[in-house]
Every structure is written in structure tokens, then in C-alpha cells.
C-alpha positions as CSV (number, residue, x, y, z in Angstrom):
1,X,0.0,0.0,0.0
2,X,1.3,3.4,-0.9
3,X,1.0,6.6,1.1
4,X,0.9,8.8,-2.0
5,X,3.6,11.0,-0.4
6,X,6.2,11.7,-3.1
7,X,10.0,12.0,-3.0
8,X,11.4,15.4,-2.0
9,X,12.8,16.6,-5.4
10,X,15.8,18.2,-3.5
11,X,16.8,15.0,-1.7
12,X,20.0,13.2,-2.7
13,X,19.6,10.9,-5.6
14,X,16.1,12.0,-6.6
15,X,15.8,12.6,-10.3
16,X,13.0,14.6,-11.9
17,X,12.1,13.0,-15.2
18,X,11.0,15.4,-18.0
19,X,7.3,14.5,-17.3
20,X,7.8,15.5,-13.6
21,X,7.9,11.9,-12.3
22,X,10.4,11.5,-9.4
23,X,12.6,8.5,-9.1
24,X,15.4,8.0,-6.6
25,X,18.8,6.4,-7.5
26,X,21.2,5.3,-4.8
27,X,24.1,3.2,-3.8
28,X,23.3,0.1,-1.7
29,X,26.6,0.4,0.0
30,X,25.3,3.5,1.9
31,X,22.6,3.4,4.6
32,X,19.0,4.0,3.5
33,X,18.5,7.8,3.5
34,X,16.3,9.3,6.2
35,X,12.8,10.2,5.4
36,X,10.1,8.4,3.5
37,X,10.7,4.9,2.3
38,X,10.3,3.6,-1.3
39,X,7.0,2.0,-2.3
40,X,9.0,-0.2,-4.6
41,X,12.7,-0.7,-5.1
42,X,14.4,-2.1,-8.2
43,X,17.8,-3.6,-7.3
44,X,20.4,-4.2,-10.0
45,X,22.8,-6.8,-8.6
46,X,24.7,-9.9,-9.6
47,X,23.2,-11.8,-6.6
48,X,19.9,-11.4,-4.7
49,X,19.7,-8.2,-2.6
50,X,19.2,-8.2,1.2
51,X,15.6,-8.2,2.2
52,X,13.9,-4.8,2.5
53,X,10.6,-3.9,4.3
54,X,9.0,-2.6,1.0
55,X,8.1,-4.2,-2.3
56,X,11.2,-4.9,-4.4
57,X,12.3,-6.4,-7.7
58,X,15.7,-8.0,-8.3
59,X,17.2,-7.6,-11.8
60,X,20.2,-9.9,-12.1
61,X,22.8,-7.5,-13.4
62,X,26.5,-8.1,-12.6
63,X,28.7,-5.1,-11.9
64,X,30.0,-3.3,-15.0
65,X,27.9,-5.5,-17.3
66,X,24.4,-5.8,-18.7
67,X,21.3,-7.5,-17.3
68,X,21.4,-11.3,-17.6
69,X,17.8,-11.3,-19.0
70,X,17.4,-8.1,-21.1
71,X,13.7,-8.5,-21.7
72,X,12.9,-9.1,-18.0
73,X,15.0,-6.0,-17.2
74,X,13.0,-4.0,-19.8
75,X,9.7,-5.2,-18.3
76,X,10.8,-4.3,-14.7
77,X,12.0,-0.9,-15.8
78,X,8.8,-0.2,-17.6
79,X,6.8,-1.2,-14.5
80,X,9.0,1.1,-12.4
81,X,8.4,4.0,-14.8
82,X,4.6,3.3,-14.8
83,X,4.4,3.1,-11.0
84,X,6.5,6.3,-10.6
85,X,3.4,8.3,-11.5
86,X,1.9,7.7,-8.0
87,X,4.5,5.8,-6.1
88,X,8.0,6.3,-4.7
89,X,10.3,4.2,-6.9
90,X,13.9,3.6,-6.0
91,X,16.6,2.2,-8.4
92,X,19.9,1.0,-6.9
93,X,23.0,-1.0,-7.3
94,X,26.1,-1.4,-5.2
95,X,27.8,1.8,-6.2
96,X,24.8,3.7,-7.5
97,X,26.4,4.9,-10.7
98,X,26.9,2.4,-13.5
99,X,23.9,0.1,-13.4
100,X,21.7,2.6,-11.6
101,X,22.6,5.3,-14.1
102,X,21.9,2.9,-17.0
103,X,18.5,2.1,-15.6
104,X,17.7,5.8,-14.9
105,X,18.7,6.6,-18.5
106,X,16.3,3.9,-19.7
107,X,13.5,5.4,-17.5
108,X,14.4,8.8,-19.2
109,X,13.9,7.1,-22.6
110,X,10.5,5.8,-21.4
111,X,9.7,9.3,-20.4
112,X,10.5,10.8,-23.8
113,X,14.2,11.5,-23.9
114,X,15.7,10.2,-27.2
115,X,17.8,7.1,-26.6
116,X,20.9,8.8,-28.1
117,X,20.6,11.7,-25.6
118,X,19.6,9.7,-22.5
119,X,23.2,9.0,-21.2
120,X,24.0,12.7,-21.4
121,X,20.7,13.5,-19.8
122,X,21.2,11.2,-16.8
123,X,24.8,12.5,-16.3
124,X,23.4,16.0,-16.2
125,X,20.5,15.2,-13.9
126,X,21.8,12.4,-11.7
127,X,25.5,11.8,-11.6
128,X,28.3,13.0,-14.0
129,X,29.8,9.4,-14.1
130,X,26.5,7.6,-14.6
131,X,26.6,4.8,-17.1
132,X,30.1,3.4,-16.8
133,X,30.8,1.2,-19.7
134,X,30.5,1.4,-23.5
135,X,28.1,-1.6,-23.5
136,X,25.9,0.0,-20.9
137,X,25.8,3.1,-23.2
138,X,24.9,1.0,-26.2
139,X,22.1,-0.8,-24.2
140,X,20.6,2.6,-23.4
141,X,20.9,3.7,-27.0
142,X,19.1,0.6,-28.1
143,X,16.4,0.8,-25.4
144,X,13.0,1.1,-27.0
145,X,10.3,3.1,-25.3
146,X,7.4,1.7,-27.3
């Protein structure tokens, strides 16, 4: 059940997508930030994440690589984007940059940012070193919104 309380747009890691939807990206190495909790978390890791007291999805995604099941990852990211209209969505990986940045860039594509501009967009709006590898960049550029 969601509280319909949104993220604070000024909070660390919170990204405002072009449509106004808010999504939080973060590093799982750091403590959960104070304040409201996610309604759903999407965790991008090579092995299952630690349990959390909110709904979550695990995308099997080894560090510096791509999701092991690309279509499942696309489905999970689409669900996260759809739910971000009315729910607090968190996307996270160990370091909070490469996989998280790649996923946030894909959410930006779903939100209308052209795939070829999404890496630059996420670096401007989330972290300057988001999307760490050439193959992550190519995955974003090939991400289809439709």
C-alpha cells in the first residue's frame, strides 16, 4: 500500500524526469536515506539483494555489465516507470552509478528522452559518471520506449 507521499525533489539521488515523475537512484553500500521509504525498489545486482521492508524487484545484473535477462529488465524498468506516476520508486546497485545510471537513463527514454541523448541527460540530472561502460551506453541507445 502506498501513502501517495512523493519524494522530495531536492533529496539526494532524486531525479525529476521530463514528465515531472520523481525516481530515486542510490548506492546500496550506503545506509537507506532518512525520510520516507520507497514503495518499490528495483535492485540491480549480480546476486539477490538483502531483504527490505518494502516491495522490491531484483534484476540480475553483474557489476559493469548488462542485465542477464534483457527482456525481463526492460519489463521491470517499464513497471517502475509506470508506477512512478503515483508511487516512490527507487533504483539502486552497489555503487549507485553504472547500473543505476543505466537504468535511470532507460527510464528517461521511457519518459520521452531520445535514446541517443539519454546518457548525457542522466549524467546532467543524476551523476556525471552515470553509465560506466561502452556496452551500458549501447544498451541505453538501443532501449525502446514503445
